C-alpha positions in Angstrom: 0.0 0.0 0.0 2.8 2.4 0.9 4.6 1.6 -2.3 1.4 2.3 -4.4 0.9 5.6 -2.6 4.4 6.6 -3.1 4.1 5.8 -6.9 0.9 7.8 -7.1 2.4 10.8 -5.3 5.3 10.8 -7.7 3.1 10.3 -10.8 2.5 13.1 -13.3 -0.5 11.4 -14.8 -2.5 10.4 -11.8 -3.4 13.0 -9.2 -0.5 15.3 -10.3 0.3 17.9 -7.7 -1.8 16.1 -5.1 -0.2 14.2 -2.1 -2.0 11.2 -0.6 -1.7 10.6 3.1 -2.5 7.4 4.9 -3.1 5.7 8.3 -2.1 2.2 9.1 -3.8 0.2 11.8 -3.5 -3.4 12.9 -6.9 -5.0 13.7 -5.1 -8.2 14.9 -7.8 -10.1 13.0 -10.0 -9.4 16.0 -13.4 -7.9 15.5 -13.4 -5.6 18.6 -10.1 -4.1 17.5 -11.4 -3.6 14.0 -14.5 -1.8 15.3 -12.4 0.5 17.4 -10.2 1.4 14.5 -13.3 2.0 12.3 -14.6 4.5 14.9 -11.2 6.2 15.0 -11.2 6.6 11.2 -14.7 8.0 11.1 -14.0 10.4 14.0 -10.9 11.7 12.4 -8.9 11.9 15.6 -5.8 10.0 14.4 -3.1 11.9 12.6 -2.7 11.1 8.9 0.9 10.5 7.7 2.1 12.1 4.5 5.2 10.5 2.9 8.3 12.8 2.4 6.5 15.7 4.3 7.0 16.8 7.8 3.4 17.8 8.3 0.5 15.6 9.5 -3.2 16.3 9.6 -6.3 14.9 11.3 -9.7 14.4 9.6 -12.1 11.8 8.2 -10.5 9.5 5.8 -11.9 9.4 2.3 -11.5 5.6 1.8 -10.3 2.6 3.6 -8.3 -0.4 2.3 -9.0 -3.5 4.2 -9.7 -5.6 6.0 -8.1 -9.0 5.2 -10.7 -11.2 6.9 -14.4 -11.3 6.0 -15.7 -11.2 9.6 -13.7 -8.0 10.5 -14.6 -6.5 7.2 -18.4 -7.1 7.9 -18.0 -5.3 11.3 -16.0 -2.4 9.9 -18.3 -2.0 6.9 -21.4 -1.7 9.1 -19.7 1.3 10.8 -18.3 3.0 7.7 -21.5 2.5 5.7 -23.7 5.1 7.4 -20.9 7.7 6.9 -20.6 6.8 3.2 -16.9 6.0 3.5 -15.9 3.6 0.8 -14.1 0.5 1.9 -12.1 -1.6 -0.6 -10.9 -5.0 0.6 -8.1 -6.9 -0.8 -8.8 -10.3 0.8 -12.4 -10.4 2.3 -14.1 -12.9 0.0 -17.4 -13.6 1.7 -20.2 -13.6 -0.8 -22.5 -11.9 1.8 -20.5 -8.7 1.4 -21.9 -8.4 -2.2 -25.3 -7.4 -0.6 -25.4 -3.7 -1.1 -28.4 -3.2 1.1 -26.4 -4.3 4.1 -22.9 -3.1 3.0 -23.5 -0.2 0.6 -19.9 1.2 0.6 -18.1 -2.1 0.4 -16.0 -3.0 -2.7 -13.1 -5.4 -3.2 -10.4 -6.3 -5.7 -10.5 -10.0 -4.9 -13.3 -12.1 -6.4 -16.3 -13.1 -4.3 -16.5 -16.5 -2.7 -19.7 -17.0 -4.8 -17.5 -17.3 -7.9 -14.8 -19.3 -6.0 -17.4 -21.8 -4.7 -18.8 -22.3 -8.2 -15.3 -22.7 -9.6 -14.4 -25.3 -7.0 -17.6 -27.2 -7.7 -16.7 -27.2 -11.4 -13.2 -28.3 -10.6 -14.4 -31.2 -8.6 -16.8 -32.2 -11.3 -14.2 -31.8 -14.0 -12.1 -34.6 -12.5 -15.0 -36.9 -11.8 -15.1 -36.7 -8.0 -18.6 -37.4 -6.7 -17.9 -38.3 -3.2 -16.0 -35.7 -1.1 -15.5 -34.5 2.4 -15.7 -30.8 3.3 -14.0 -28.8 6.2 -14.4 -25.0 6.7 -13.5 -22.3 9.1 -16.2 -21.6 11.6 -16.3 -18.0 10.5 -18.2 -15.8 8.0 -15.5 -16.7 5.4 -15.8 -20.4 5.9 -19.5 -20.8 6.6 -20.7 -18.6 3.8 -18.1 -20.0 1.3 -18.9 -23.5 2.1 -22.6 -22.9 1.9 -22.2 -21.5 -1.6 -19.9 -24.5 -2.5 -22.4 -27.1 -1.2 -25.2 -25.5 -3.2 -23.1 -25.5 -6.4 -21.8 -29.0 -5.7 -25.4 -30.3 -5.4 -26.3 -28.7 -8.7 -23.3 -30.6 -10.2 -24.4 -33.9 -8.7 -21.6 -34.1 -6.2 -22.3 -35.7 -2.8 -20.6 -34.6 0.5 -19.9 -37.4 3.0 -19.3 -34.9 5.8 -19.0 -31.1 6.4 -17.1 -30.1 9.5 -16.4 -26.7 10.9 -13.7 -25.5 13.4 -11.8 -22.4 14.4 -8.2 -22.1 15.5 -9.2 -21.0 19.0 -11.6 -24.0 19.6 -10.6 -26.5 22.2 -8.1 -29.1 20.9 -10.7 -31.8 21.4 -13.0 -30.3 18.7 -10.1 -30.1 16.3 -9.2 -33.7 17.1 -12.8 -34.8 16.4 -12.6 -33.1 13.0 -9.3 -34.9 12.3 -10.8 -38.2 13.3 -13.8 -37.7 11.0 -11.3 -37.1 8.1 -9.3 -40.2 9.0 -12.4 -42.5 9.2 -14.0 -41.2 6.1 -14.2 -43.1 2.8 -13.9 -39.9 0.7 -10.4 -39.5 -0.8 -11.0 -35.9 -1.8 -11.3 -33.0 0.7 -12.5 -29.5 -0.1 -11.1 -27.1 2.5 -12.7 -23.7 2.7 -10.4 -22.6 5.5 -8.4 -19.6 6.6 -4.6 -20.2 6.6 -4.4 -19.9 10.4 -7.1 -22.5 10.9 -5.5 -24.7 8.3 -2.2 -24.7 10.2 -4.0 -26.0 13.3 -5.9 -28.7 11.5 -2.8 -30.0 9.6 -0.7 -30.0 12.8 -3.4 -32.3 14.2 -3.5 -34.6 11.1 0.3 -34.8 10.8 0.5 -37.3 13.6 -2.1 -39.7 12.3 -1.8 -42.6 9.9 -3.8 -41.4 6.9 -4.5 -42.8 3.5 -3.4 -40.5 0.7 -5.8 -37.5 0.6 -6.4 -35.2 -2.3 -6.8 -31.7 -0.9 -8.9 -29.0 -2.9 -8.1 -25.7 -1.4 -9.5 -22.2 -1.4 -7.4 -19.2 -2.1 -7.0 -18.3 1.6 -4.5 -21.2 2.4 -3.5 -22.8 -0.9 -0.9 -20.2 -1.8 0.3 -19.5 1.8 3.9 -20.4 2.2 3.5 -21.2 5.9 1.1 -24.1 5.0 3.6 -25.3 2.3 5.7 -27.1 5.0 3.0 -29.8 5.5 3.9 -32.6 3.0 0.7 -34.5 3.7 -0.9 -31.9 1.4 1.5 -32.7 -1.5 -0.5 -32.8 -4.7 -3.1 -30.3 -3.4 -4.9 -28.4 -6.0 -7.2 -25.4 -5.9 -7.8 -21.8 -6.8 -5.3 -19.0 -6.1 -5.2 -15.3 -6.8 -3.3 -14.9 -10.0 0.5 -14.3 -9.4 1.6 -10.9 -10.6 4.5 -8.7 -11.1 4.7 -5.2 -9.6 7.7 -3.5 -11.1 9.9 -1.7 -8.5 8.4 -3.2 -5.5 11.3 -5.5 -4.7 13.7 -2.6 -4.8 11.4 -0.5 -2.7 11.2 -3.2 0.0 15.0 -3.8 -0.1 15.9 -0.1 0.1 14.2 0.2 3.6 16.6 1.9 6.0 16.7 2.0 9.8 15.7 5.7 9.8 12.5 4.9 7.9 11.8 1.9 10.0 11.9 3.8 13.2 9.0 5.9 12.2 6.7 2.8 12.1 6.0 0.5 14.9 5.0 -2.2 12.5 8.3 -1.9 10.6 10.3 -1.6 13.8 8.8 -4.9 15.0 9.6 -6.6 11.6 13.2 -5.2 11.6 14.0 -6.3 15.1 12.5 -9.7 14.4 14.3 -10.2 11.1 17.8 -9.2 12.3 17.6 -10.1 16.0 18.6 -6.7 17.2 17.0 -3.7 18.9 16.5 -0.4 17.2 17.3 2.8 19.2 18.4 0.7 22.1 15.0 -0.8 22.8 15.6 -4.2 24.1 12.7 -6.5 23.4 14.5 -9.5 24.9 17.0 -9.7 27.6 20.5 -9.8 26.1 19.4 -8.7 22.6 22.1 -6.5 21.0 21.4 -3.1 19.5 21.2 -2.7 15.7 24.4 -1.2 14.4 23.1 0.0 11.0 25.0 -2.6 9.0 21.8 -4.7 8.6 21.0 -5.3 4.9 17.6 -6.7 3.8 19.2 -8.1 0.6 21.0 -10.6 2.8 17.7 -12.1 4.0 15.7 -14.9 2.5 12.2 -14.7 3.9 8.6 -14.0 2.8 9.3 -10.2 3.0 12.1 -10.3 0.4 10.4 -13.0 -1.9 8.4 -11.1 -4.5 7.9 -14.2 -6.8 4.4 -14.9 -5.4 2.8 -11.6 -5.4 -0.9 -12.5 -5.2 -2.7 -10.8 -2.4 -0.1 -7.9 -2.5 -1.4 -7.1 -6.0 -4.9 -6.9 -4.7 -3.8 -4.2 -2.2 -1.9 -2.5 -5.1 -5.0 -2.4 -7.3 -7.2 -1.3 -4.4 -5.0 1.8 -3.7 -4.9 2.7 -7.5 -8.7 2.2 -7.7 -9.3 4.8 -4.9 -6.7 7.1 -6.6 -8.5 6.9 -9.9 -11.8 7.7 -8.2 -10.3 10.8 -6.6 -8.6 11.8 -9.9 -12.0 11.8 -11.6 -13.4 14.2 -9.0 -10.7 16.9 -8.8 -8.8 16.5 -12.0 -9.7 17.5 -15.5 -8.2 16.1 -18.7 -8.1 17.6 -22.1 -6.7 16.1 -25.3 -2.9 16.5 -25.8 -2.5 18.3 -22.4 -1.4 16.9 -19.1 -4.2 16.4 -16.5 -4.8 19.4 -14.1 -5.9 18.8 -10.5 -7.4 21.3 -8.1 -6.2 20.2 -4.7 -8.3 22.8 -3.0 -11.5 21.0 -3.8 -13.0 19.4 -0.8 -13.6 15.7 -1.5 -16.4 14.0 0.3 -16.3 10.2 0.9 -19.6 9.7 -0.9 -18.1 11.3 -3.9 -15.2 8.9 -3.9 -17.7 6.0 -3.5 -19.7 7.1 -6.5 -16.7 7.5 -8.7 -15.1 4.3 -7.4 -17.9 2.1 -8.8 -17.1 3.6 -12.3 -13.4 3.1 -12.5 -12.1 1.1 -15.4 -8.4 1.0 -16.0 -5.4 -1.3 -16.4 -2.3 -1.2 -14.3 0.8 -3.4 -15.1 -1.5 -5.3 -17.5 -4.1 -6.0 -14.9 -7.6 -4.7 -15.4 -9.5 -3.1 -12.6 -13.2 -2.5 -12.5 -16.2 -3.3 -10.3 -19.7 -4.5 -11.1 -22.9 -3.2 -9.4 -22.1 -5.3 -6.3 -18.5 -3.8 -6.0 -17.0 -7.2 -7.2 -14.3 -7.7 -9.8 -14.4 -10.2 -12.6 -13.6 -13.6 -11.2 -10.2 -14.8 -12.4 -8.1 -17.5 -10.7 -5.1 -19.5 -11.2 -5.2 -23.3 -10.8 -2.4 -23.9 -8.4 -0.9 -27.4 -7.7 1.5 -28.3 -5.0 4.4 -30.2 -6.5 7.7 -31.5 -5.1 10.7 -30.4 -7.0 14.3 -31.1 -5.9 12.9 -32.1 -2.5 11.0 -28.9 -2.0 7.4 -28.1 -2.2 6.5 -25.5 -4.8 3.4 -23.7 -6.1 2.9 -24.6 -9.7 0.4 -22.9 -11.9 -1.2 -25.6 -14.0 -4.2 -23.8 -15.4 -6.5 -20.8 -15.3 -10.2 -20.2 -14.4 -11.9 -17.2 -16.1 -15.6 -16.6 -15.2 -16.0 -14.3 -18.2 -14.8 -16.9 -20.7 -17.4 -18.6 -23.0 -18.8 -21.9 -21.8 -16.4 -24.8 -22.2 -13.4 -22.4 -22.0 -13.7 -21.5 -18.4 -11.1 -23.9 -17.3 -7.8 -24.1 -19.3 -5.1 -26.6 -18.4 -1.5 -25.8 -19.2 0.7 -28.3 -17.3 0.5 -31.8 -15.9 -0.9 -32.1 -12.4 0.8 -34.1 -9.7 -1.7 -35.7 -7.4 -1.6 -37.0 -3.9 1.3 -39.3 -3.1 3.0 -38.1 -6.4 0.5 -40.0 -8.6 0.2 -39.0 -12.2 -3.3 -40.5 -12.6 -6.3 -38.7 -11.3 -7.4 -40.2 -8.0 -10.8 -41.8 -7.7 -13.2 -40.7 -5.0 -16.7 -42.2 -5.5 -19.2 -43.7 -3.1 -20.2 -46.3 -5.6 -18.5 -47.3 -8.8 -20.1 -46.4 -12.1 -22.9 -48.5 -13.3 -22.0 -50.0 -16.7 -24.5 -50.1 -19.6 -27.1 -52.6 -18.9 -27.7 -51.5 -15.3 -29.4 -48.6 -13.6 -28.6 -46.7 -10.5 -30.7 -47.5 -7.4 -30.1 -45.1 -4.5 -29.3 -46.9 -1.2 -31.8 -46.0 1.4 -30.8 -43.4 3.9 -27.6 -42.5 2.0 -26.7 -39.6 -0.4 -27.7 -40.0 -4.1 -24.1 -40.8 -5.1 -24.3 -44.1 -3.0 -26.3 -46.5 -5.1 -26.4 -50.1 -6.2 -26.2 -51.1 -9.8 -29.4 -53.0 -10.6 -29.6 -54.9 -13.9 -32.3 -53.8 -16.2 -35.4 -56.0 -16.4 -36.2 -58.1 -19.4 -37.1 -56.0 -22.4 -35.3 -52.9 -21.0 -31.9 -51.5 -21.7 -29.5 -48.8 -20.6 -26.9 -47.9 -23.2 -25.0 -45.3 -21.1 -22.9 -45.4 -18.0 -24.7 -44.4 -14.7 -28.1 -44.5 -16.2 -30.9 -43.4 -13.8 -33.6 -45.4 -15.6 -33.8 -48.3 -18.0 -35.4 -47.6 -21.4 -38.2 -50.0 -22.5 -37.6 -51.4 -25.9 -40.3 -50.8 -28.5 -42.9 -53.5 -29.3 -40.8 -55.1 -32.1 -37.6 -55.2 -30.1 -36.2 -56.9 -27.1 -33.1 -56.5 -24.9 -30.0 -58.4 -25.7 -28.2 -60.5 -23.1 -26.1 -57.6 -21.9 -29.2 -55.3 -21.6 -27.4 -52.5 -23.4 -29.1 -52.7 -26.8 -32.5 -53.3 -28.2 -32.4 -56.0 -30.9 -35.2 -57.1 -33.2 -37.3 -59.8 -31.6 -36.9 -63.3 -33.2 -39.9 -64.2 -35.3 -41.2 -67.6 -34.5 -43.2 -69.9 -36.8 -43.2 -73.5 -37.7 -40.7 -73.6 -40.5 -39.8 -76.2 -43.1 -36.1 -75.9 -42.1 -36.4 -76.8 -38.4 -36.4 -80.4 -37.1 -40.0 -80.4 -36.1 -41.1 -79.0 -39.4 -39.0 -81.5 -41.3 -40.5 -84.4 -39.3 -44.0 -83.3 -39.9 -43.4 -82.6 -43.5 -41.9 -86.1 -43.9 -44.9 -87.7 -42.2 -47.2 -85.7 -44.4 -45.4 -86.7 -47.7 -45.2 -90.3 -46.4 -49.0 -90.4 -45.7 -49.7 -89.0 -49.2 -47.5 -91.5 -50.9 -49.1 -94.3 -49.0 -52.5 -93.2 -50.2 -51.3 -93.0 -53.8 -49.6 -96.5 -53.6 -52.8 -98.0 -52.1 -54.8 -96.4 -54.8 -52.5 -97.9 -57.3 -52.9 -101.4 -55.7 -56.6 -101.1 -55.7 -56.7 -99.9 -59.3 -54.5 -102.8 -60.4 -56.7 -105.3 -58.5 -59.9 -103.5 -59.1 -61.6 -106.7 -60.5 -60.8 -108.8 -57.5 -63.6 -109.6 -55.0 -62.2 -107.7 -52.0 -62.0 -104.5 -54.0 -65.5 -105.0 -55.5 -67.0 -106.0 -52.1 -65.8 -102.8 -50.4 -67.4 -100.3 -52.9 -64.4 -99.5 -55.0 -65.8 -96.1 -56.0 -66.0 -94.9 -52.4 -62.6 -96.5 -51.7 -60.9 -94.5 -54.5 -62.6 -91.3 -53.3 -61.6 -92.0 -49.7 -58.0 -92.5 -50.7 -58.1 -89.3 -52.7 -59.5 -87.4 -49.8 -56.9 -89.0 -47.5 -54.1 -87.8 -49.8 -55.6 -84.3 -49.6 -55.8 -84.6 -45.8 -52.1 -85.5 -45.7 -51.1 -82.7 -48.0 -53.3 -80.0 -46.4 -51.1 -80.3 -43.3 -48.3 -78.7 -45.4 -50.3 -75.5 -45.5 -49.8 -75.2 -41.7 -46.0 -75.1 -42.1 -44.0 -72.1 -43.2 -44.5 -68.3 -42.6 -48.2 -67.5 -42.4 -49.6 -65.3 -45.2 -53.0 -64.0 -45.9 -53.7 -66.8 -48.4 -52.2 -69.6 -46.4 -54.2 -68.6 -43.3 -57.5 -68.8 -45.3 -56.5 -72.0 -47.1 -55.2 -74.1 -44.2 -58.3 -74.2 -42.1 -60.9 -74.3 -45.0 -58.9 -77.0 -46.8 -58.5 -79.1 -43.6 -62.3 -78.7 -42.9 -63.4 -79.7 -46.4 -61.0 -82.5 -47.0 -61.7 -84.1 -43.6 -65.5 -83.9 -44.2 -65.0 -85.5 -47.6 -63.0 -88.2 -45.9 -65.5 -88.8 -43.1 -68.4 -88.7 -45.6 -66.8 -91.5 -47.6 -66.3 -93.5 -44.5 -69.7 -92.9 -43.4 -70.9 -94.0 -46.9 -69.0 -97.2 -46.7 -70.5 -97.9 -43.2 -74.0 -97.4 -44.4 -73.3 -99.6 -47.4 -72.1 -102.4 -45.0 -75.3 -102.1 -43.0 -77.6 -101.9 -46.1 -75.8 -104.9 -47.7 -76.6 -107.0 -44.6 -80.2 -105.9 -44.6 -80.4 -106.7 -48.3 -79.5 -110.4 -47.6 -82.7 -110.8 -45.6 -85.7 -112.3 -47.5 -87.9 -109.7 -49.0 -85.5 -106.8 -48.4 -85.0 -104.3 -51.1 -83.1 -101.6 -49.2 -80.2 -101.5 -51.5 -82.2 -99.7 -54.1 -82.5 -96.8 -51.7 -78.8 -96.6 -51.2 -77.2 -97.4 -54.5 -74.1 -95.8 -56.0 -75.9 -92.7 -57.0 -77.3 -92.2 -53.5 -73.8 -92.8 -52.0 -72.2 -90.2 -54.2 -75.1 -87.8 -53.5 -74.7 -88.3 -49.7 -71.0 -87.6 -49.9 -71.6 -84.5 -52.0 -74.3 -83.2 -49.6 -72.2 -83.8 -46.5 -69.3 -82.0 -48.1 -71.3 -79.1 -49.4 -72.6 -78.3 -45.8 -68.9 -77.9 -44.7 -68.1 -76.0 -47.8 -71.0 -73.6 -47.0 -69.7 -73.2 -43.4 -66.2 -72.4 -44.7 -67.6 -70.0 -47.3 -69.4 -68.0 -44.7 -66.4 -68.0 -42.6 -64.1 -66.6 -45.4 -66.7 -63.9 -46.3 -67.7 -62.7 -42.8 -64.5 -63.0 -40.8 -61.7 -64.8 -42.6 -58.5 -65.9 -40.8 -55.5 -63.6 -41.1 -51.9 -63.5 -40.3 -51.0 -62.1 -36.8 -47.9 -61.0 -35.0 -48.6 -62.3 -31.6 -46.6 -60.4 -29.0 -48.7 -61.2 -25.9 -47.9 -64.8 -25.4 -44.1 -64.3 -25.3 -42.5 -60.9 -24.5 -39.1 -61.8 -25.9 -40.2 -63.1 -29.3 -42.9 -62.6 -31.9 -45.1 -65.5 -32.8 -46.3 -65.4 -36.4 -49.6 -67.3 -36.5 -53.0 -67.2 -38.1 -55.7 -65.6 -36.2 -58.9 -67.5 -36.6 -60.9 -64.4 -37.4 -64.0 -66.0 -36.0 -63.5 -68.6 -33.3 -67.1 -69.7 -33.7 -66.6 -70.6 -37.3 -63.5 -72.6 -36.4 -65.3 -74.6 -33.8 -68.3 -75.0 -36.1 -66.0 -76.6 -38.7 -64.6 -78.9 -36.0 -68.0 -79.6 -34.6 -69.4 -80.7 -37.9 -66.4 -83.0 -38.5 -67.0 -84.4 -35.0 -70.7 -84.9 -35.5 -70.0 -86.9 -38.7 -67.3 -88.9 -37.0 -69.5 -89.8 -34.1 -72.3 -90.9 -36.4 -69.9 -93.0 -38.4 -68.5 -94.5 -35.2 -71.9 -95.5 -33.9 -73.0 -97.0 -37.2 -69.8 -98.9 -37.6 -70.0 -100.1 -34.0 -73.5 -101.5 -34.7 -72.2 -103.4 -37.8 -69.1 -104.8 -36.2 -70.5 -108.3 -35.5 -72.0 -108.9 -39.0 -71.0 -112.5 -39.9 -68.9 -111.9 -43.1 -65.4 -113.2 -43.2 -64.1 -109.7 -44.0 -66.4 -107.4 -42.2 -65.2 -103.8 -43.1 -67.3 -102.4 -40.2 -64.8 -103.7 -37.7 -61.9 -101.8 -39.2 -64.0 -98.6 -39.6 -64.9 -98.9 -35.9 -61.2 -99.1 -35.0 -60.3 -96.2 -37.2 -63.1 -93.9 -36.0 -62.3 -94.8 -32.4 -58.7 -93.6 -32.9 -60.0 -90.7 -35.0 -62.3 -89.5 -32.2 -59.7 -90.1 -29.5 -57.2 -88.0 -31.4 -59.6 -85.0 -31.9 -60.9 -85.2 -28.3 -57.4 -84.9 -27.0 -56.7 -82.2 -29.6 -58.9 -79.6 -28.0 -57.1 -79.2 -24.7 -53.7 -79.6 -26.3 -54.5 -77.0 -28.9 -55.8 -74.5 -26.3 -52.7 -74.9 -24.0 -49.9 -75.2 -26.6 -47.8 -72.1 -27.0 -46.5 -70.5 -30.2 -45.6 -72.7 -33.1 -46.5 -75.8 -31.0 -50.2 -74.9 -31.5 -49.7 -75.4 -35.2 -47.7 -78.6 -34.5 -50.5 -80.0 -32.4 -53.0 -79.3 -35.1 -50.8 -80.9 -37.8 -50.3 -83.9 -35.5 -54.0 -84.4 -35.1 -54.5 -84.2 -38.9 -51.8 -86.7 -39.5 -52.7 -89.1 -36.7 -56.4 -89.2 -37.7 -55.4 -89.6 -41.3 -53.0 -92.4 -40.6 -55.6 -94.2 -38.4 -58.0 -94.2 -41.3 -55.6 -95.3 -43.9 -54.0 -98.0 -41.7 -57.2 -99.4 -40.2 -59.3 -99.4 -43.4 -56.8 -100.0 -46.3 -53.7 -101.7 -44.9 -55.6 -105.1 -44.2 -57.0 -105.1 -47.6 -53.7 -104.4 -49.2 -52.2 -107.2 -47.1 -54.7 -109.7 -48.4 -54.3 -108.5 -52.0 -50.5 -108.7 -51.9 -49.7 -111.4 -49.5 -52.9 -113.6 -49.1 -54.3 -113.7 -52.6 -56.0 -117.1 -51.7 -58.3 -115.1 -49.5 -59.2 -112.7 -52.2 -62.0 -115.0 -53.6 -65.7 -114.6 -53.6 -66.2 -117.9 -51.8 -63.9 -116.9 -49.0 -65.5 -113.5 -48.8 -69.1 -115.0 -48.6 -67.9 -117.5 -45.9 -70.3 -117.5 -42.9 -67.7 -117.9 -40.1 -68.6 -116.3 -36.8 -66.8 -113.1 -36.2 -64.9 -112.4 -32.9 -66.3 -109.9 -30.5 -64.7 -106.5 -30.6 
């Protein structure tokens, strides 16, 4: 501050011809002392010192630079505010001081903690830390700063395991409790919004503990303090610092200090005597301490006073003094183009005038811009500082910058590699729960922060294709989740195919049955003049074999991908061919009964059921079924359907019946004819012919009815393509029962027992065995 005032007083451009005076007071970072000083400044009872001048004056100050701490600044501002005296702080960062209703005269050259808290939250988020600990000074600086940080951290999705507050004057037991919380925590990253004096107390306590490597994230108050730098347990610490600056001429100004100048200031006297271990003017501060002899040289010292390589807060003081000077300059000085500024030192300056013009200043000094917003805050600009060990010594290394005014995405800029805790080069991990991989979702653990969660696999039919998904996405109707649950894949389409084993077997059985029918028809045709063929109504036999061949072949329409035509064909073809088949069997049964009745004396029943009547009965029975099927196709025909209800994970391609009533009407009509045929055949089973066809028809219809009775529950309960397989099986089983029971015995006699294929043998009256 003294250096800046000296520069201004020697300047020909800023306040030329005007000499600034100053008072320096030590508040001892103690609020009551700060309040006392504030009253002294407003009362104007203290003399003001003017450099290089022998005079001194008393009066109300025009502006105050300070205080360093937020809590004393708050107390001082409440006193200076009613008097309109502007206060410019270089190190009070509490966001509460931006409230102009409570602190109308307060400004500062250091950014508000509101910006620092947001920057720290972004920094934590940038490195992927979601599980952190937090410690703060139990003061306005720490409490308000941490409150702003926690709010920003919550918005960034960061969870805080603990938040502890302490103050350097607290009993040691409280500091020990805070240290123990840090030691026991699972968070590996700690955000410390702590004043440097408080940090020294905490680190002294932690130094004697066995700690896992901790990654410290620091606020500007302690991160760039050389006193804290001696604690190696903070190696790798990273955080925000006021940008390091260069103030030309300051080092020489500091080193040119002479004992004569020192003796005029109690503060400098204390510093001088402490630095050189001697007493000025014979004042012995310690028994046996020698007197200073004038040979002491500050250039021989290596201490924070002589080190100007880390000018951070000092530059904030420098800017504060220049800001006040520029405000005064705009009040009493006039500037015209191409002429030096002219200042009228006789103008009486009021503090409120300085305050009004202070908010409007906008200048650059040594490349550093100085201006204030409506809240008296500057633009937030920080260095990203990292503690790195070099040549065995801990050093502050600037590894990046944070500029609040930069566009989104360019707020953080990294320039150098960061050294982390324990010298690691990899970013440490601090999470409550590991990231949930794709295919899972996060489920928050009850009673714990949202960052503590379990990874729950997505349910069937749901996926998550990103890490740390909050919810699983339901696949669309035609898609299903893969095994990893990270992708929706098309559902497999299921239908009875010609290429699968079951389809091949059923196709082979169908073709085999059709070939059997053709071969038996060929045998019958070749031996069409033999008694056994003639005796069993050869015309109905050929028609029955033809219908059986169609029954076998119609089962093929049930195999393969359903289409609109195949769905209409399969059920109607099945219904009509089976009725044709059963009609032929029914006709043969009636012929057997009528033939027996015709052998009785005086009976002429055969003229009522001759070949014409037989053909007509088959036609009429078949036409009834054809009519039912025609109505079915006209009113509500079957159609292909993608069934997604039976199975969630696959699509069943099937034929919807269209009208279930029509389907059951077709089956019912077949069943009615089958039962009628079975009853008639059963009644004719004991007729006394050697080759009574009624017995074989009875067996065939017994099997036929049994198959279709068991078909109903099997059809209703079978899933997917097995429904079609059950229907095909019923068709093939009933068809094979007819062809085997009715035609195989005849073919056996024709081919292997020709001696029985005679009229004499056929007319033999041997008693038949009971069924």
